[in-house]
N, C-alpha and C positions, 0 to 999 in steps of 0.2 A: 567442597563446601562453598556456598555463595551467600551473599547478603543482599538485601533489597532496601532501596531508599525511595521514598516519594519525593519527587523533585518538581520544580517549576522554573520557567524561563519566559522572558518576554519576546514575542515574535515580532517580525517586521510589520505584521498587520496591526500591532498595538495590543493584541490580546495576550493574556498570560496563559501559557500552555502548561498543562500538567502531565507528568509522565512518571514512569517507573524505571529506575536505574538498577539493574541487576549486576552485581560485582563479584568477580571470582576472588577467592582468598589466596591471592598470589604474593602479597607483601610488596609488590612493585607495580608501577603503572602498567596497565594492561592495554593491549590493542582494543579499540572501541568499535562497536557496530550500532548503527541506527536501524531500527526495525519498524516496519509498518505493514498493515494488513489490507483487507479488501476495501473497495469503495464503500462509503457510508459507515464503515465499522468504527467501533471504539476499541481501545487498546486491550480490554479484557477478553475480546472475542477470539483473537489468535496471536496478536503481536506480543502480548505478555508471555504467552506459552513459549514462543520461539526465543524471546529475549532471555527468559530464565534458563532455558536449555543451553543457549549459547554461553551464558555465564558459567554453567557447569563444565563447559569445554575450555574455559580460560579467557573468555572475552568479556569486557565491560559493555553490556548491551542495554540500550535505551529504547523503550517503547513509550509512545506518548499519544495523546489525543490532539488531533489537528484543530485549527481555529474553527470554532463553532460546533465542535463535537465533544461529547462526553463531559469530562471534568474541566475541559479547557474553556476559556472565555471566548468572546467574539460573536458577532452577529453578521448576517442572519445565521440561525442555527441549522445544522444538518444540510449545508449547502455544498455540494460536490464541485469544487473548483480546482482543476489541475494546477492552474497558475498559483493559487494560494497555497495548495499543499506542497508544491515544489519549494516555494519560499519558506514554508514551515520546516521542511527538511533541512534546508540550509541553516536555519536558526538552530535546529536540533544538533547539527554538526558543530556549530559554534559552541553550544553549551557543552557538548561532550568533549570537544577539544580543550575546553577550559577547565575541566574537572581534574582535580589532583590525582585521581585514581586511574586516569586515562593517559596513554601515550599519544599525544596530539599528532604525531607524525605517522600513526598507524590506525587509520579510521576507515571502516568499510560500511557498506549499506546492504540491507536485506529487504527485499520487497516481496510480499505475498499477494498473488492475484493482481488487482488493479494497482497496488502500490509499486509493482514492478515498473509501470510506466513512469511514476513519479521519481522513484529511486534512479531509474535510468537517466532521466533528465538531469538529476542532481550529479550523477557520475559524469555526464557529458560536459557539464559547465563548471563544476566545483573541483579544483585540483586537490582539495583536501580529502576527497573521497578516493581512496587508493585501490579499492577492490569492491566488486559487485556480485551479489548472489540473488537470484530470482527463483522463487518457489511457486510452481503452478501459475506462471505469469499470464496475466491478461494483457496482451499487447496488440493494440488495434490501430488501424488507419481508416481512411474514409471507405475503402472497399469492404473491409471487414464490418464496419458499422452498418453499411447498407445491407450486408448479408444477414446480420444479426437482428436489425431493427426494421425489417419489412421493405427493403429496397429504397429507392429514391423517394417514393411516395410516403413510406413509413417515416423516414428521416424528416421529410418536409413537414409532416403532420406534427412531429414532436417539436420541431423548431417553431411552428406556428403557436402551439400551446405554450411554449416557453416565452415567446414574445409577449403574449397576452399576460402571462404570469409576471413578467418583468415590469410591464406597464402598471399592473395592479400593485406591485411592491413599491414602485417609485412614486405612485400617487397616494397610496394609503399606508404604506409600511407593512402591509399584510403579506405574508409568505404563503403561497399555495403549495400544499404538499399532497403527494400521493404515497401509497405504501412503497417501500423498496421491494418487498416480496408479498405477493398475494395470489392465491389460486382462484379468486373470485372477482378481482378488480382488474379489468383489462388495461387500465391506465398505469398500473404499477410498473415501477422501473424493471422489475423481473416478474412478469405476470405468470407465475407458476408456483406450485407447492414445492418448497425447498426445506427439507427437514432441519438442516443446520440452522437456518435463520428463524424457524418457527418453533423449534423445540427449546423450552426454557432450560433444559439440561445441557444444551449445546450453545448455540449463538443467540437464542431468543431471550436475552437477559434484560433486566429492567433498565440498565444503563443505555441500551440501544432502543430508540423509539420507533424503529421501522418506518421511517418517513424520508421521502426524497423531495427536495425543492424542485418544482417543475421548471423554474427559470434556469436551472443548472444544465439543462440538456445541451445548449450550444457549446459550452466549454468542453463537455465530455465528448460530444460527437465530432468536434473539430480537431481533437488532439491526435496527432500523428506520431505514435511511439515508434513505428517501424523506421521512420526517417531519422530517429536519434542514433540508430545503431552505428552508422559510419563515423559518428563523432565520439564514440566510446572507445577509448584506447586502454582503459584499465582492465585487468584480468576479470573475466566474467564467468560465473558458473550458473547454469540453468538446470533445474530439476523439474520435470514435467511428466505428463502421461498422455498417451494418445486418446484416452477416454476423458480427459479433463477439458477445460474450456479452450477453444480456438488454438489447437496445437499448430495450425498452419501459421498463425501469427508468430508463435515462438520460433518456428523454423525459419521464417523469413527474416526475423530480427537477428537470429543467430548467424545466419548467412552474411548479414551486413556488418557484423561487429568488426571493428578495426584492430582490436587488441587480442591478446591471448584469450582463448575461450574453450569451454567444455560444456556439453549438454548431456544430461543423464536422463534416460527414459525409464520410468517405472510404471507400475500399474496403479489403478485407482481413479475414481471420479474426482472432480474439482474439490468437492467439499471434504473429501478424505484428508486433503493436505492441511486443513484448518485445525483438526483436532483428533484425527484417527491414526491408529497404528496399523502397519509399520510406517505409514507415510511421513508422519512428523519426525520420527527418529531418523529415518533414511535421509530426509531433507536437511535436518540439523547437522547430521554427521557429514554430509556432502559439503555443506556451507562451512563447517568448522575446518574440515580438511583444506578447503579452498583458501580460507582466510589464513590458516597456519602457514600456507605456502606463499602467500602473496602480501601479507601485512608485516 
């Protein structure tokens, strides 16, 4: 049996962040896990699902909206900033460690898709994060970004668009957005039809506006998550599929990890890990087993 609390805490950014804390009925402080999902997502899209399931496995699990997303405060809205999101994760760890239902010495992190990069950065730099689990991780560096975004020319074009959008924002306060997902707009962050994001019964929920701030491209494209691996000494569990996003990035990251590690390969496309069975259950059980052994 689990309980759910709506919670809030103030981030380093100055914004008040809103989250959902799922607690197991253990009667004693439980190990805690901070959970986050894909880039641009809000907590209801996949982080809540994983956090609630982890609570059922005996962990106090926190999902939350990052600065500028969903129910959280902060401007500009829907601005994908790795630096800001990593800072928010640190603040989430602080909140979780200070909660009376959480054992502050036993805190882990779980990142789904792009949040794998941000949780990995937190694990590399924050000694309070004692264990790491990554589900269908999107882990990129410059080489992978060039492969995904049209080579050096494609990356340069996005950086040029971002520079213009940044100038526009700094002079007028207006944020230029494109869709996150679109099968008809070539400027979309993901210019393709993706059922998970477009289906209101899955991820296409009212709380997610399907917009990407164009000026965010530089921070995203410059982020080198593969380089983090040698700095991560905490036990790490990865669950991924050869048919999901950039498995080569996961392999290279795994090879570079400095601490105890395990990688589990299952079947399924990227979006199956967000809300489909058996991928969610398999991933949650692998993470729970990992945390039980390492927290």
